[in-house]
LOGUDO-797694 format. One line per 3 residues: number of its first residue (from 1); their letters; for each residue z, y, x of N, C-alpha, C. Coordinates in steps of 0.02 Angstrom, whole numbers, plus 50000, padded with zeros to 5 digits. Atoms other than C-alpha are relative to their C-alpha. Layout:
% residues N
NUM	A	Z Y X Z Y X Z Y X  ...
//
This chain:
% residues 239
1	MRL	50065 49989 50001 50762 49312 50478 49957 49949 50042  50044 50060 49958 50620 49178 50526 49968 50035 50047  50026 49980 49942 50543 49202 50692 49921 50038 49987
4	AKH	50063 49973 50006 50371 49230 50632 50003 50069 49957  49986 49935 50033 50430 49367 50510 50025 50060 50046  49970 49955 49948 50525 49453 50653 49930 50025 50045
7	LAH	50051 49982 49970 50367 49458 50749 49954 50044 49963  50047 49962 50039 50257 49521 50609 50034 50079 50002  49969 49948 50007 50397 49651 50570 49989 50050 50066
10	AGV	50006 49947 49939 50387 49715 50755 49933 50009 50008  50071 49977 49997 50209 49730 50737 49945 49970 50055  50031 50049 49944 50156 49590 50866 49943 49974 49969
13	ASR	50056 50022 50047 50039 49519 50727 50007 49986 49931  49995 50024 50065 50011 49464 50562 50047 49943 49987  49961 50045 50007 50123 49342 50482 49972 49921 50030
16	RGA	50048 50058 49974 49991 49205 50515 49992 49999 50071  50023 49990 49922 49938 49267 50682 50076 49983 50036  49935 50017 49956 50132 49262 50734 50023 49927 49997
19	EAL	50002 50087 50001 50144 49068 50676 49955 49976 50059  50054 50023 49962 49989 49048 50779 50052 50009 50078  49977 49996 49933 50072 49116 50937 50045 49970 50019
22	IAT	49941 50041 49993 50238 49029 50915 49967 49913 50009  50023 50071 49993 50146 48857 50881 49965 49990 50066  50040 50011 49930 50042 48877 51058 50057 50020 50042
25	GRV	49963 49991 49955 50200 48907 51141 50008 50055 50040  49994 49933 49963 50186 49086 51193 50059 50041 49974  49942 49962 50019 50346 49148 51116 50068 49968 50012
28	TVD	49944 50041 49970 50524 49123 51197 50052 50048 49951  49936 49974 50031 50699 49163 51117 50048 49984 50049  49955 49993 49951 50826 49191 51256 49985 49963 50050
31	GAT	50019 50030 49942 50719 49112 51380 49964 49935 49979  50014 50057 50020 50681 48963 51286 49927 49992 49952  50058 49993 50050 50512 48925 51209 50014 49968 49946
34	ITD	50003 50017 50072 50502 48903 51033 49930 49991 49977  50060 50015 50023 50365 48818 50934 50020 50004 49917  49990 49994 50072 50446 48824 50758 50007 50066 49970
37	PAR	49990 49938 50043 50410 48973 50660 50045 50021 49953  49936 49993 50050 50553 48949 50540 50055 50002 50037  49945 49989 49962 50675 48971 50684 50037 50067 49975
40	DVD	49959 49936 50039 50808 49096 50619 50018 50038 50061  49976 49955 49939 50840 49246 50730 50036 50066 49959  49964 49952 50031 50956 49389 50696 50001 50064 50032
43	GAE	50006 49935 49968 50898 49529 50797 50031 50009 50072  49975 49995 49933 51008 49502 50942 49972 49970 50068  50013 50026 49952 50928 49389 51035 49928 50041 50041
46	RVA	50061 49981 49955 50792 49409 51178 49937 49975 49979  50062 50032 50033 50627 49386 51093 49950 50021 50043  50054 49990 49959 50467 49382 51213 49937 49961 49982
49	VDG	50048 50031 49990 50289 49355 51202 49960 49998 50048  50041 49998 49938 50185 49298 51352 50049 50034 50052  49950 49973 49956 50352 49360 51434 50011 50063 49996
52	RPV	49983 49926 49999 50343 49537 51366 50051 50000 49943  49958 49997 50036 50494 49585 51274 49971 50034 49927  50008 49966 50070 50473 49625 51081 50051 50037 49983
55	AVP	49966 49959 50029 50551 49763 51001 50030 49980 49937  49974 50023 50059 50678 49720 50854 49967 50048 49945  50026 49955 50049 50613 49780 50690 50024 50061 49973
58	SDR	49967 49941 50011 50739 49905 50670 49995 50051 50046  50027 49940 49951 50671 49995 50826 49943 50031 49967  50061 49973 50026 50518 50028 50726 50011 50061 49971
61	VVI	49983 49943 50030 50499 50202 50667 49941 50009 49942  50058 49990 50045 50412 50257 50501 50031 50080 49976  49985 49928 50014 50407 50444 50467 49959 50040 49947
64	AMH	50030 49964 50052 50368 50540 50308 49987 50073 50020  50021 49939 49980 50276 50707 50343 49968 50027 49946  50035 49954 50062 50214 50845 50216 49946 50036 50048
67	KPT	50065 49981 49966 50032 50879 50314 49992 50082 49971  50028 49932 50030 49988 51060 50301 49929 50006 50017  50081 49994 49998 49810 51118 50291 49984 50016 50055
70	GVV	50029 49976 49935 49708 51139 50445 50031 49954 50057  49969 50043 49948 49806 50988 50540 49950 49939 49986  50029 50060 50008 49703 50834 50565 50041 49933 50005
73	STA	49952 50058 49987 49769 50658 50544 49975 49955 50049  50010 50037 49958 49740 50593 50705 50041 50002 50054  49942 49994 49949 49840 50554 50872 49975 50055 50045
76	RDP	50025 49950 49953 49723 50679 50965 49934 50022 49978  50043 49974 50021 49592 50801 50926 49933 50016 50046  50049 49969 49948 49424 50829 51035 49991 50085 50000
79	QGR	50004 49929 50009 49407 50996 50955 50050 50051 50015  49941 49954 49990 49579 51051 50996 50048 50010 49931  49954 49967 50058 49653 51078 50824 50060 49959 49991
82	PTV	49930 50030 50007 49828 51029 50782 50006 49936 49966  50000 50052 50045 49863 50855 50740 50066 49974 49964  49941 50014 50032 50004 50774 50634 50035 49968 50052
85	VDL	49951 50036 49938 50063 50684 50806 50029 50053 50033  49965 49939 49963 50092 50863 50880 50051 50020 49952  49946 49981 50037 50202 50891 50725 50063 49954 50008
88	VAD	49950 50062 49989 50316 50731 50764 50020 49993 50089  49978 50003 49928 50346 50788 50953 50051 49985 50021  49930 50018 49993 50524 50776 50940 50012 49940 49983
91	VPG	49986 50071 50012 50518 50601 50881 49977 49965 50072  50013 50043 49945 50531 50489 51042 49953 49933 49975  50033 50050 50028 50397 50357 51052 49928 50013 49986
94	RLY	50072 49983 50020 50204 50343 51020 49989 49984 49915  50019 50003 50079 50168 50373 50826 49935 50007 49999  50073 49993 50035 50008 50349 50733 49994 50015 49933
97	PVG	50003 49995 50052 49957 50403 50584 49976 49931 49939  50020 50054 50045 49940 50280 50434 49947 50020 49944  50051 49976 50040 49776 50314 50361 49987 50068 50019
100	RLD	50015 49938 49993 49703 50486 50347 49993 50046 49941  50015 49941 50052 49699 50643 50248 49955 50057 50027  50051 49967 49976 49555 50762 50269 50038 50073 50031
103	ADT	49976 49948 49973 49601 50927 50359 50014 50050 49959  49992 49955 50049 49594 51024 50213 50039 49978 49929  49965 50034 50053 49704 50905 50108 50073 50007 50024
106	TGL	49941 50003 49970 49881 50928 50116 50047 49944 49974  49959 50049 50039 50035 50820 50065 50026 49935 50039  49958 50060 49957 50118 50651 50113 49953 49956 50039
109	ILL	50035 50043 49960 50067 50559 50256 50051 49965 50034  49943 50049 49962 50159 50415 50357 49978 49995 50061  50011 50003 49931 50171 50406 50542 50047 49932 50028
112	TDD	49961 50050 49980 50231 50247 50628 49980 49971 50072  50024 50036 49939 50231 50138 50789 50004 49925 49976  49998 50048 50025 50233 49982 50673 49922 49984 49983
115	GEL	50075 50008 50014 50046 49917 50684 49980 49960 49942  50017 50057 50053 50065 49761 50557 50020 50046 49932  49985 49965 50063 50152 49886 50425 49936 50049 49993
118	AHR	50059 49960 50010 50014 50016 50439 49938 49966 49981  50061 50035 50014 49870 49891 50440 50005 49977 49911  49990 50021 50067 49944 49823 50260 50004 50059 49954
121	LTH	49994 49946 50039 49977 49993 50200 49932 50028 49986  50075 49967 50013 49794 50041 50216 49949 49962 49983  50050 50050 50011 49707 49885 50209 49968 49989 49917
124	PRF	50018 50010 50079 49598 49876 50031 50036 49941 49963  49974 50072 50017 49661 49700 50017 50059 49999 49965  49941 49997 50016 49831 49752 49988 50021 50048 49950
127	EVP	49996 49949 50060 49802 49889 49858 50051 50036 49989  49952 49970 49998 49937 49989 49895 49990 50069 49971  50018 49926 50032 49931 50151 49776 50025 50053 50028
130	KSY	49977 49947 49965 49929 50316 49838 49974 50059 49923  50000 49943 50054 49949 50475 49708 49981 50070 50028  50011 49930 49984 49866 50648 49716 50003 50042 49945
133	RAR	50015 49948 50049 49871 50805 49632 49946 50037 50020  50055 49963 49980 49711 50891 49618 49990 50060 49950  50033 49958 50042 49665 51063 49553 49934 50012 50013
136	VGG	50070 50010 49999 49498 51078 49489 49963 50065 49974  50030 49950 50029 49372 51209 49447 49943 49967 49939  50035 50014 50051 49242 51198 49307 50016 49997 49929
139	GPV	49966 49997 50078 49350 51231 49150 50043 49951 49997  49941 50047 50017 49476 51133 49068 49961 49919 50004  50040 50067 49995 49445 50941 49099 50015 49972 49931
142	GER	50007 50023 50061 49401 50858 48954 50007 49924 49991  49987 50064 50011 49435 50683 48879 49948 49944 50038  50061 50049 49980 49251 50610 48929 50020 50008 50084
145	ALR	49983 49993 49929 49303 50664 49112 50052 49962 50013  49948 50055 49981 49457 50573 49111 49999 49931 49988  50011 50057 50005 49397 50432 49044 49955 49961 50039
148	ALR	50033 50032 49948 49256 50410 49168 50038 49985 50071  49964 50030 49938 49387 50419 49307 50035 49945 49991  49938 50067 50004 49500 50299 49227 49947 49934 50014
151	DGV	50038 50062 50002 49349 50172 49212 49966 49990 50066  50046 50014 49938 49266 50198 49384 49938 50063 49993  50053 49955 50000 49128 50329 49431 49951 49967 50047
154	ELD	50045 50033 49948 48969 50286 49526 49994 50054 50058  49995 49959 49940 48977 50367 49707 49930 49971 50040  50048 50029 49963 48848 50347 49845 50008 49930 50029
157	DGR	49977 50057 49982 48944 50202 49908 50025 49940 49962  50000 50030 50044 48962 50119 49751 50050 50015 49943  49977 49978 50057 49055 50117 49590 50086 50000 50017
160	TAP	49937 50017 49991 49252 50152 49610 50027 49963 49951  49952 50028 50040 49392 50059 49536 50026 50038 49956  49959 49950 50060 49483 50107 49384 50065 50045 50041
163	ATV	49941 49953 49975 49612 50248 49425 50043 50013 49943  49975 49975 50050 49747 50297 49340 50010 50076 50001  50013 49925 50003 49727 50480 49285 50035 50032 49944
166	HLA	49971 49966 50062 49828 50605 49184 49988 50070 50013  50001 49921 49998 49820 50802 49155 50078 50009 50022  49930 49980 49977 49963 50883 49246 49999 50080 49984
169	GED	50009 49939 50011 49892 51053 49186 49925 50014 49975  50075 49987 50026 49735 51131 49104 49953 49983 50054  50059 50021 49950 49643 51122 49274 50029 49965 50051
172	ELE	49980 50037 49950 49753 51009 49365 50013 49923 49972  50011 50068 50003 49744 50811 49379 50051 49973 50040  49962 50029 49970 49865 50684 49444 49960 49937 50007
175	LTL	50031 50071 49996 49765 50524 49506 50023 49959 50035  49972 50058 49960 49823 50353 49571 49955 49955 50008  50070 50040 49978 49693 50263 49674 50034 49940 50035
178	HEG	49987 50046 49951 49704 50089 49753 49956 49985 50052  50059 50014 49937 49558 50115 49872 50024 50060 50039  49997 49955 49931 49542 50231 50020 49944 50030 50028
181	RKR	50070 49987 49970 49359 50278 50033 50024 50088 50024  50003 49927 49976 49316 50449 50124 49993 50039 49948  49983 49949 50044 49361 50596 50028 49992 49986 49914
184	QVR	50016 50043 50070 49363 50482 49865 50017 50056 49943  49978 49963 50058 49468 50603 49760 49949 50069 49984  50052 49946 50013 49350 50749 49789 49934 49981 49971
187	RMC	50066 50017 50021 49192 50654 49760 50004 49972 49929  49992 50027 50076 49259 50561 49605 49992 50063 49955  50004 49947 50033 49299 50738 49522 49942 50038 50000
190	EAV	50062 49974 50000 49135 50815 49575 49958 49968 49958  50048 50050 50035 49047 50657 49489 50020 50013 49933  49991 49987 50063 49122 50714 49335 50005 50083 49981
193	GHR	50008 49920 50028 49084 50901 49340 50058 50048 50020  49950 49960 49978 49247 50962 49426 50012 50002 50069  49988 49991 49934 49250 51025 49599 50071 50002 50017
196	VVD	49918 49988 49987 49424 51006 49685 50004 50064 50040  49980 49940 49962 49495 51176 49742 50066 49995 50045  49938 50009 49971 49656 51114 49793 50028 49928 50003
199	LRR	49983 50080 50010 49717 50924 49849 50058 49990 50040  49932 50023 49966 49890 50853 49885 50012 49932 49984  49988 50079 50019 49941 50680 49902 50089 50019 49995
202	VAF	49925 49995 50012 50116 50662 49822 50027 49945 50000  49952 50069 50002 50153 50475 49832 49941 49956 50038  50035 50055 49957 50109 50331 49952 50040 49938 49969
205	GSL	49961 50053 50035 50169 50175 49859 50051 50035 49960  49933 49976 50046 50344 50208 49792 50036 50066 50030  49956 49955 49946 50383 50337 49917 49964 50073 49974
208	RLG	50033 49936 50030 50360 50523 49836 50015 50053 50054  49986 49941 49961 50338 50690 49932 50045 50044 49988  49931 49965 50007 50472 50767 49852 50001 50069 50017
211	DLA	50010 49928 49973 50522 50932 49912 49996 50014 50070  50010 49998 49930 50483 50896 50087 49951 50064 50015  50032 49936 49998 50420 51066 50147 49942 49984 50061
214	AGR	50064 50021 49969 50242 51075 50222 50023 50019 50079  49987 49996 49929 50250 51048 50410 50061 49965 50014  49946 50030 49978 50411 50961 50402 49998 49925 49985
217	HRR	50010 50072 50012 50445 50767 50424 50075 49979 49996  49948 50027 49997 50585 50649 50408 49986 49926 50005  50005 50069 49992 50628 50476 50453 50019 49954 49933
220	LTA	49988 50041 50060 50629 50344 50316 50062 49970 50008  49948 50050 50004 50779 50249 50277 49976 49929 50002  50040 50062 50000 50782 50077 50303 49991 49960 49936
223	AEV	50017 50015 50053 50791 50047 50130 49926 50016 49979  50076 49976 50020 50632 50147 50097 49949 49957 50045  50054 50049 49961 50532 50048 50243 50007 49934 49967
226	ERL	50008 50058 50027 50590 49891 50165 49969 49991 49929  50038 49998 50065 50521 49937 49995 49935 50002 50018  50068 49995 49967 50355 49987 50083 49976 49940 50024
229	RKE	50040 50059 49984 50338 49819 50158 49996 49956 49951  50006 50046 50064 50373 49727 49995 49937 50027 49962  50063 49994 50033 50232 49828 49917 49940 49991 50035
232	ARA	50049 50000 49947 50126 49795 50068 49982 49923 50006  49988 50068 49970 50169 49609 50070 49943 49961 49974  50055 50051 50030 50030 49529 49952 49966 50047 49960
235	PQR	50045 49964 50058 49885 49575 49844 50028 50017 49946  49971 49979 50066 49934 49680 49705 49942 49965 49942  50049 50022 50067 49851 49606 49529 50004 50054 49942
238	RA	50008 49944 50056 49815 49743 49411 49962 49972 49938  50018 50025 50077 49775 49714 49232 49936 50032 50001
//
């Protein structure tokens, strides 16, 4: 793996930022200053930035959790409510949630100590899709409402990007978004006349919630993490 990529995977900086660190002589490999970002490393070397050791990418942790209702998606809460970080107290290291789910929204949330990956998974530029199941009120969802959600609806902070939407039941929708505005699914559904009564995130990129029970978590496999990295590597181009 190239040295710049190694640093980016380790969460030190973006790929471009890592190249700048290397070019200015701030990175050493086994004690020797390296200025070539294309220098290959295999993870066995001692890599440091400004003299501080850098954890190898394999040391990074990515956790998938099924967030229960009433739990907040922060590292700590001034109101004393339980947080997603509280639920992974058995995992060593400092983990942070990747994005947020409302306290009353359940489903898949990721936690990691990999800052670069978290940034890419949540930044709008990379358009990593997220899918939700929404049970709604207001009667059966008609074609007009579905078409509006697919085309984009006007909210108080601007028009939403087109979404992938299909019926999962008479009063249940599955929506896939490439944005991450505050309470976006709830506001979109309300804009077309259907208040959300229950909301669950079922997928983050290619990763599905599956049968993970509420309140439980698991560490992602190396293959799952690498898939997420690839999905967040470059801005998506949607038709």
